[in-house]
C-alpha positions in Angstrom: -86.4 61.7 43.8 -82.6 61.6 44.2 -82.3 63.4 40.9 -84.8 66.1 41.9 -83.1 66.6 45.3 -79.8 67.0 43.5 -81.2 69.5 41.1 -83.0 71.4 43.9 -79.7 71.6 45.8 -77.8 72.9 42.7 -80.3 75.7 42.1 -80.3 76.7 45.8 -83.8 75.4 46.6 -82.9 72.3 48.6 -85.7 73.1 51.1 -88.6 72.8 48.7 -88.5 68.9 48.7 -88.9 67.0 52.0 -86.0 64.7 52.9 -88.3 61.8 53.6 -90.2 60.1 50.8 -93.0 59.0 53.1 -94.1 62.7 53.4 -94.7 62.5 49.7 -96.6 59.2 49.9 -93.7 57.2 48.3 -93.3 53.8 50.0 -89.9 52.3 50.9 -88.2 50.2 48.1 -88.3 46.4 48.4 -85.0 45.1 47.0 -85.4 41.4 47.7 -88.6 39.4 47.4 -89.0 36.4 49.7 -91.0 34.5 47.1 -89.4 31.9 44.8 -89.9 32.3 41.1 -89.2 28.6 40.5 -91.9 26.7 38.7 -92.4 23.0 39.3 -93.9 21.1 36.3 -94.4 17.9 38.2 -96.0 15.3 35.9 -96.5 17.9 33.2 -92.8 17.6 32.4 -93.3 14.3 30.7 -96.2 15.5 28.5 -93.5 17.4 26.5 -93.0 15.5 23.3 -89.8 17.1 22.0 -86.9 15.1 23.5 -84.5 18.0 23.3 -86.8 20.4 25.1 -87.6 17.8 27.7 -83.9 17.1 28.3 -83.2 20.9 28.6 -85.9 21.2 31.3 -84.6 18.1 33.1 -81.1 19.6 33.2 -82.5 22.8 34.6 -84.3 20.9 37.3 -81.4 18.6 38.2 -78.5 21.2 38.1 -80.3 24.5 38.6 -79.2 25.7 35.1 -80.6 28.8 33.4 -82.6 28.4 30.3 -79.8 29.4 27.9 -77.3 27.2 29.7 -79.5 24.2 29.4 -80.4 24.8 25.7 -76.8 25.2 24.6 -75.6 22.4 26.8 -73.1 20.0 25.2 -72.8 16.9 27.4 -69.5 15.7 25.9 -67.8 19.0 26.8 -69.6 19.7 30.1 -69.2 16.3 31.8 -66.0 16.4 33.9 -66.7 13.5 36.1 -67.5 15.1 39.5 -68.9 18.3 38.1 -70.2 19.9 34.9 -68.5 22.8 33.2 -70.6 25.6 31.8 -68.9 27.5 28.9 -68.8 31.2 28.9 -71.0 31.6 25.7 -73.7 29.5 27.5 -73.7 31.5 30.7 -75.3 34.7 31.9 -72.8 37.6 31.6 -70.4 35.3 29.7 -69.0 33.9 32.9 -68.0 30.2 32.8 -68.6 28.2 35.9 -69.0 24.7 37.3 -71.8 22.9 39.0 -70.9 19.9 41.2 -72.5 16.5 40.6 -73.8 15.5 44.0 -76.7 13.2 43.4 -77.5 10.0 41.5 -80.4 11.8 39.8 -77.9 14.4 38.3 -75.7 11.6 37.0 -78.7 9.8 35.5 -79.9 13.0 33.7 -76.4 13.6 32.4 -76.1 10.1 31.2 -79.4 10.4 29.3 -78.3 13.7 27.8 -75.2 11.9 26.5 -77.4 9.2 24.9 -79.7 11.8 23.4 -77.1 14.0 21.6 -73.8 12.1 21.7 -71.1 14.7 20.9 -73.6 17.3 19.7 -75.7 20.0 21.4 -79.1 19.9 22.8 -80.1 22.2 19.9 -81.0 19.9 17.0 -78.9 20.2 13.8 -81.9 21.6 11.9 -82.5 24.5 14.4 -80.6 27.4 15.8 -80.6 28.9 19.3 -82.4 32.0 18.0 
């Protein structure tokens, strides 16, 4: 509607469109939803048989990582003692950031990730991210 109003103003017919969208039956925009999009797998998490996928999901749950961040996760690089460092190629928008380690569960999941992949990535050697 903003584009139409701009055009109508430029051609000298600004009055043909009402200034209020409700007169046209257009509802107000909702910019923020109050509903969480988070999914809890509960016991279903441990029915996953691939250890790399399982670890990726556990990292997402423990640290709040995005999917790509957890799939490309390299424990040897990321573990900085009191926080994990997310590389820019892993992160949304290419912005490196850190996540503090605040719970014993986070430290446990990180330790298990170290055991699973050692100095490698959570992407197995025979696969690619794509």
